[in-house]
C-alpha positions, -999 to +999 in steps of 0.1 A: +000+000+000+014+035-009+027+055+020+003+081+034+015+117+030+008+152+043+017+183+025+017+215+045+014+246+024+019+278+044+034+313+040+024+349+036-012+360+029-021+365-008+007+343-022-016+319-039-013+291-013-047+276-019-043+274-057-010+256-051-026+233-026-054+224-050-028+215-077-011+192-052-044+176-042-053+170-079-019+155-087-020+131-057-057+124-055-059+143-022-080+165+000-075+200+016-077+211+052-079+248+059-053+263+084-064+299+083-077+313+116-099+339+098-116+313+075-128+290+103-157+315+109-191+309+093-208+338+075-175+357+069-167+345+034-158+374+011-139+394+037-117+365+047-110+355+011-124+319+010-128+324-027-155+298-030-173+291-063-207+306-069-234+288-050-209+266-032-226+245-006-212+235+028-217+197+033-217+187+070-202+153+077-201+152+115-199+172+147-170+171+172-179+188+205-193+222+195-176+222+161-193+214+128-170+195+105-177+195+068-164+207+034-168+229+003-158+218-031-133+239-050-124+226-084-139+193-073-115+191-044-130+190-009-116+216+015-124+210+052-123+232+083-138+263+068-169+274+087-161+256+120-177+282+143-200+312+143-184+347+148-193+348+185-177+314+193-141+309+204-116+286+189-079+285+197-049+271+177-048+242+202-085+235+195-079+236+158-050+212+160-070+186+180-099+189+154-074+186+125-058+155+140-091+138+144-101+147+109-068+136+093-073+102+109-107+099+093-097+112+059-068+088+057-094+060+055-103+074+020-073+095+008-036+088+004-027+125+005-038+154+027-028+190+020-030+214+049-031+249+036-031+283+055-010+310+069-019+307+106+014+293+118+003+286+153-023+263+140+003+243+122+028+246+150+004+231+175-004+202+151+033+194+142+053+202+173+030+199+203+014+166+199+023+152+233+003+179+251-029+166+236-027+138+262-025+162+291-051+149+316-068+171+341-046+177+371-071+183+399-044+190+426-029+217+404-063+232+396-071+233+433-038+252+440-045+277+412-083+282+416-080+312+440-052+330+422-057+362+403-054+366+366-022+385+371-007+357+393-018+331+367-001+350+339+031+352+360+031+314+364+024+309+327+052+333+318+077+313+339+067+281+322+069+296+287+077+333+282+063+333+246+029+318+254+012+350+266+021+367+233+001+339+215-031+345+235-058+369+225-072+394+250-101+371+260-078+343+269-054+366+288-082+376+311-099+341+314-086+323+346-100+290+334-082+291+301-050+303+318-052+274+343-056+249+314-026+264+297-006+260+329-019+225+332-009+215+297+026+231+300+032+215+333+024+181+319+043+187+287+078+171+285+106+192+272+109+169+241+075+183+229+092+216+221+116+198+198+110+213+164+125+184+144+103+175+115+115+139+118+104+138+154+070+154+145+065+128+117+071+100+142+045+114+167+020+122+139+023+087+125+018+072+160-012+094+167-027+083+134-020+046+138+005+046+109+039+029+107+052+055+083+042+089+071+056+114+046+054+151+056+065+179+032+065+215+046+062+242+019+062+279+023+053+307-001+066+343+003+068+374-018+101+381-035+100+417-023+079+442-005+068+459-037+052+426-049+036+421-015+021+456-013+008+455-049-008+421-046-025+429-013-038+462-026-054+444-056-068+417-033-084+442-008-099+462-037-113+429-052-130+419-019-146+453-016-159+450-051-172+415-043-193+429-015-173+427+017-190+457+032-225+443+026-214+410+040-203+425+074-234+447+075-256+416+071-237+398+099-241+428+123-279+429+115-280+392+126-271+404+161-233+398+161-212+426+176-177+440+170-165+425+202-172+389+190-140+370+183-147+364+146-154+401+140-121+413+154-101+400+124-083+420+097-106+436+072-137+430+093-126+455+120-119+482+094-153+476+077-170+480+111-152+513+116-165+524+082-201+513+091-198+532+124-188+563+103-155+566+121-136+565+088-146+571+051-144+546+023-109+556+011-096+554+047-112+520+051-094+508+020-060+524+029-062+511+065-072+475+055-043+474+030-018+487+055-029+462+082-027+433+057+008+443+046+019+445+082+004+411+089+021+395+059+055+409+070+049+396+105+039+362+092+072+358+074+093+371+104+076+344+125+077+315+100+113+320+088+125+308+122+111+274+113+140+257+095+117+229+083+099+251+059+110+249+022+105+284+009+096+296-026+094+332-036+065+344-057+059+377-077 
């Protein structure tokens, strides 16, 4: 039987990752899994650049906890883990990785190749490099010791366990004692080996989790060749989304009762559109600010990802 394989296609926003992933899936008779933290939200389609075909229909396959698992078809290739949650629901990179691992195991019953595509590095990081922590069982003695501590005290403990972890948390998590305690619990359980960023080690753990003897993993990254290409491409993409109806999309979502403080509406593009709808900025300011934020995000993506020596980079125009 052919060896199962996973391609991970990541990199800067607007580099054409999804089209490259579709080509890989077509070539290897595979299926896609989304790893973009903006595209896990239902209803927010144009603004987050899902680029779905007209009248694309979401097909639900099963539910896992509070998450709805299903797919859309793009060029006859299924793409999973779009539309996992509603805008007012919370999902962390750790949650996504657990869902993805469960889904990969199911999909390997039918497919030889799975292509994970998206620019949310912490999603991929949690899946590849932190597998051991998925087995962290509740530590009730630790919880009892921590339950009366303040948020400030919990942050201090977390910072000592892993100084980088607080930077990865959103504002809601940073102020949620239950989530801070769970992070401490996981990190306290986690052996030092779990922070080993060796792709070979990760392949071994992934294969073990999936019940496989062997597994091929290829890690591809796409980046812009220079800042001029980056800025020009993002400018065109933002303008296209506005023409496609991004403003009307967000206006409709707000009319449904969702608010700007909901997790899914605090993302790039959406926040700027809400400012426009609130008459805090005009249309040209909306466009300029959205482009500026996307460019900054793309640069930050590469600065973070380039530290991962397992990614094989390709420059695009």
